[in-house]
C-alpha positions in Angstrom: 364.1 29.5 163.9 367.7 30.3 164.9 369.4 26.9 164.9 369.4 26.5 161.1 371.9 27.5 158.4 371.0 30.8 156.7 370.4 31.5 153.0 370.0 34.7 151.0 366.6 35.3 149.7 367.9 35.5 146.1 368.9 31.8 146.2 365.4 30.6 146.9 363.5 32.7 144.3 362.5 31.9 140.7 362.1 35.7 140.1 362.5 38.9 142.1 360.9 42.1 140.6 359.3 45.3 141.5 356.2 46.8 139.9 355.2 50.1 138.5 352.6 52.8 138.6 350.6 53.8 135.6 350.6 57.6 135.1 348.0 58.9 137.5 346.8 61.7 135.2 345.6 59.2 132.6 342.1 58.1 133.9 341.9 55.4 131.3 344.7 53.5 133.1 342.6 53.0 136.3 339.4 51.2 137.3 339.9 48.1 135.2 339.8 44.5 136.3 343.6 44.1 137.1 344.3 44.2 140.9 347.0 46.7 141.6 348.7 46.7 145.0 350.0 49.8 146.8 352.5 49.4 149.6 350.2 50.9 152.2 348.1 47.7 151.9 351.1 45.6 153.0 350.8 44.9 156.7 351.7 41.4 157.5 348.7 40.0 155.8 347.3 37.9 153.0 346.1 39.9 150.0 342.9 38.7 148.5 341.9 42.0 146.8 343.4 45.4 146.3 342.1 48.9 146.9 342.7 50.0 143.3 342.6 48.3 140.0 344.2 49.2 136.6 343.3 48.5 133.0 345.1 46.6 130.4 346.1 49.9 128.9 347.5 51.0 132.3 349.5 47.7 132.6 350.9 48.0 129.1 351.9 51.7 129.5 353.8 51.3 132.9 356.3 49.1 134.6 353.6 47.3 136.4 353.8 43.5 135.9 351.8 40.5 137.0 353.0 38.4 139.9 351.5 35.0 140.6 349.5 34.0 143.7 351.7 33.0 146.7 354.3 35.7 145.9 355.8 37.1 149.0 355.8 40.9 148.8 358.1 43.2 150.8 357.4 46.9 151.0 360.5 48.9 150.2 359.6 52.6 150.8 358.4 54.8 153.6 356.4 53.9 156.7 355.8 50.3 155.5 359.4 49.5 154.6 360.2 46.0 155.6 356.6 44.9 156.1 355.5 41.8 154.2 352.4 40.2 152.7 351.4 37.2 150.6 349.5 37.7 147.4 346.7 35.1 147.4 345.6 36.1 143.9 347.6 37.0 140.8 348.1 40.8 140.9 350.2 43.8 139.9 352.1 46.1 142.2 353.6 49.5 142.4 357.4 50.1 142.2 357.7 50.2 146.0 357.0 46.5 146.2 359.7 43.8 146.0 357.9 40.7 144.7 359.5 37.4 145.6 358.4 34.4 143.6 359.6 31.6 145.8 360.9 28.3 144.2 358.6 25.7 145.8 361.1 22.9 145.0 363.5 24.3 147.7 361.5 26.6 149.9 357.9 27.1 151.2 356.6 30.6 150.4 354.8 30.7 153.8 358.0 29.9 155.7 359.8 32.7 153.8 357.0 35.1 154.7 357.1 34.1 158.4 360.9 34.3 158.4 360.8 37.9 157.0 357.9 38.7 159.4 360.0 37.4 162.3 363.0 39.6 161.2 360.9 42.7 160.4 362.7 44.9 163.0 366.1 44.1 161.6 365.0 44.4 157.9 363.3 47.7 158.6 366.5 49.0 160.3 368.4 48.5 157.0 366.1 51.2 155.4 368.0 54.4 154.8 367.4 57.8 153.2 366.5 61.3 154.1 362.8 62.2 154.6 361.7 58.7 153.5 363.3 55.5 154.7 363.9 53.1 151.8 365.0 49.6 151.3 366.3 48.5 147.9 365.8 45.2 146.0 369.5 44.3 146.5 369.2 44.5 150.3 366.2 42.2 150.1 367.9 39.8 147.7 370.9 39.5 150.0 368.8 39.3 153.2 369.5 36.1 155.0 366.8 33.9 156.6 367.0 30.6 158.5 366.9 27.7 156.1 365.8 24.3 157.6 365.0 21.4 155.3 361.9 21.8 153.2 359.9 19.3 155.2 360.6 21.3 158.4 359.8 24.6 156.6 356.4 23.1 155.7 355.8 21.9 159.3 356.6 25.3 160.8 354.5 27.1 158.1 351.5 24.8 158.6 351.4 25.6 162.4 351.8 29.4 161.8 349.3 29.4 158.9 346.7 27.6 161.0 347.0 30.3 163.6 346.7 33.1 161.0 343.6 31.2 159.6 342.0 31.4 163.0 342.8 35.1 163.4 341.4 35.8 159.9 338.2 33.9 160.8 337.8 35.8 164.1 338.2 39.1 162.3 335.5 38.2 159.7 333.2 37.1 162.5 333.8 40.3 164.4 333.2 42.3 161.2 329.9 40.5 160.7 328.9 41.0 164.3 329.6 44.8 163.9 327.5 44.9 160.7 324.6 43.1 162.5 324.7 45.3 165.5 
C-alpha cells in the first residue's frame, strides 16, 4: 500500500464522532434493543452484535449516538487504543470510540479499515497519557493513509475481505464443532 499518495482520514469522511455512556447507575438505561459498543469489543473485526444494549431513554440521556452500518470504528483509550473494527449493523458506541463514516463516493470503507489495521502499530504509538494510553479524535482525523484511486481501493478491499470471510467461516465451523463435541 506504500506507493500511493496519502490522505488524512478527515478528508474522506462524511462524519467523525465519538459516542457516550448512559449513567451506569440508572438501570432503565440498559437492556433495551439498541446495540451499544464498548471499546473492549474492538479487535480488528466486524461487529454484528454487541455485548450490551441500551434503551431509548439511555440514548436520549447520554452522548451516545447512532452510527450507520459500515462505519469504521477506532478505539481511542487504554489497551485497545488504535485497534479498529467495522460496524456491520447500525449501533451506538461509548465515548472511547472514534466513529468514521466514510464517504463512499471517494473511499471504500473496507480499504480505510485495512489501511488503519496495517498501520496499527504506528497509530497505537501515538497514544499518550499517564496510566492509560489515549488517542484523541484530532490525531485520528489527521492520520494519513495511502490513497489509491477508488477502483484500486475496491480491488484491494475485495481481496482482503474475501480472506476475512474465509477466516470468519472457519471460526464459525470450529465453534460448531466444539459445541457438537
